[in-house]
C-alpha positions, 0 to 999 in steps of 0.5 A: 500533123506528121508531129501529132501523128508520131504522138499518137504511134508512141502513145499505141505502143506505150505501155499504159495506152491499152489499160488506160482505154479499158480503165475509161470503159469500165468507169463508162460502164458502171455509169451506165449500168448504174443509170439503167438500175435506176430506171428498171424494176422487177416488173420491166424484167419480167421472166428475165428477173430471175437471172439477177442474184440479189443479196441486198445492199450490205452483201453487195457491199461486201461482194464488191469490196472482195472483188475490187480489193482482190483484183487490185492485189492481183494486178500488183502481183502482175506488175512484179512478174512483169517488172521481174520478167522485164529485169531478166530480158534486159540482162540476158537478151539486151536492153533494147528488146525490153520494147518488145515486152513494154509494147505487148498487147497481152501484158498491156490486156492483162493489167488492163483488165485487172485495174478496170475491174478494181475501178469498176467495182469502186464506182459501183460500191459508192452508189449502193445506198441503204434504207434510210429515215425516208426509206429509200434505198438503191442497190445497183443489182444489174451492176453487181452481177456484172462485177461477179461476172467480170471476176470469173472472166479475170480469173481466166485472164490470170491463167492466161497471164501465167501462160503468156508470160512464160511463153514471152520469155523463150527464145523463139517467141522473143526472136520471132516477134523481132524477126516479125518486125524485121520482115514488116520494115523490110516489105515497108521501106523495101518493097517488091515493087517500087512506089509510083513517084521513085525515081533515081536519085539526083544531084543537087547543085553546090548551091543548095541550102544547109538545113539544121536539126532544132533538137537533138535524138534519134531519127525515129521516122521520116514522113516522105510525103510530107517533104515532097509537098513541102517542097513542091509547095516551095517549088524546091528539092530537098536532099536528106543528110540523114536516115532513119536511125542517125543520131543528130545534135541540134544544129547538124545538118539534116537535110540541103534545099535547092531552089527557093529556100527560107524558114517555112520550108526549113520549119516544114523538113524538121517537122518531117524528121521526127527525132526520138530518144530511143530508136524503133524498128518501125522504119529502122532496118538497121535498128531491127537487124541490130536486135536479133544480132545483139541476140547472137552476140549476148548468146555467145558471151562467157556469161550465157555460153548459148550458142543455140540461142545464137543459131537461132537469132542468125537463121531469124536474121535469114528469114529477112535478109536473104529475100531483102537480097532478092528484091530491086534496089530501092529508088531514093528519089522522089517526084511530085504528082506532076513528074517534076523531082523534089526529094533524095532519100537515104536507104541502108544498103543490103551490103552495109547490113551484111557488114554489121553482122559479120562484123559483129560475128567476127569480133565476138563469135570466133570461139563458138564454132556453132554460131560461126557455122550458123553466120556462114551459112547465113551468108551463103543463103544470102549469096546464093539468093541475090541478084545483086553482084555487089551483094555477092562480093560483100558476102564473100569478102565478109567470109574471107576476113572470117577465114583470115581472123582464125589465123591471129585467133586463140581457138582449138585447132579442130574448131578452127578447121571445122570452120575454115573448111565450112568457109571454104565451101560457102566461098565456092558455092557462091563463087560458081554461082557468080 
């Protein structure tokens, strides 16, 4: 069940899912209206008959052919524009951010509606019959008029697409989407109130048996409830040795089991730890932080030289990390419904996330004072807001490392002095807060 649910989630995020649904809907709509046209005549329509525009078999073929051909051409052009945008985003903001364009519902809907209109026109076109020797002819007037209505809607969709694709490549829009993913994963994995089944972690005895991975890849999802159920059924305790975002190789240890062990619980553990080819921010907070950090780092590269984008990315990081630093430490133990301890999980700490951000800034951003000052402001906001001493200590440690880095870096003395003064001010404020 976990694997099936994961496949459904992957399909929903894929580029083809919504266009496929719209294509199926177009086929169903075309067949339904053709069937309706066969059983409704002018007398049954009554006064509503004047709404139908009738052009006969030849005229209907021309209209449907023009709509179908033009929509296919527009769809091809839209695909070309999308591919160009993907290439630009990949080179400018990083290849991992391309996923945001692929999963964008607006892009999927536009390409899907163009393809659906083409399929609809094709299905209606094949049903038209000219008058033959037996005097029987058929023109689905209702379906043809609906095709004209779809063409009008497609014109509006094309205008929307031009606006949407231009808006989606802006830094503010892209960073806001990534920030939304960061906030979502924080709320899901680090809630303000701990789940009822959460508790403090307990160590496994030395007799615990390792469970090895059956495949290779990144851990993209962990079904904690399935693990608790499996441990409860086997009357065992499971301790995960990996977390979402970890890369595992077939045969590596992913968990340890204490109590009743066997192939059955090992299989269920492997099924609950879902692997994939790429990381996703659904449960992976480190990947969500990495995306915004990568935006900042790429903006500071000599080829881009855009410190304002770096500042924007670091400000978006603050939206997620500052509230996270105020929340209680996550409880990584899980009990079953009867209160028996069953599972130990793993979560990235706030200190680890802070280290990942500042290590990247210190390595790539010393020559960009605007970006460095933005990073210092991020650290100051976290240090002033947090209620955890270890988080405050991690921020002070990173600020000290950033200040010391200017001693060996070839940076303009004025910029270096400015950054040192800002770092000292932030460090003093955080220290006084403690």
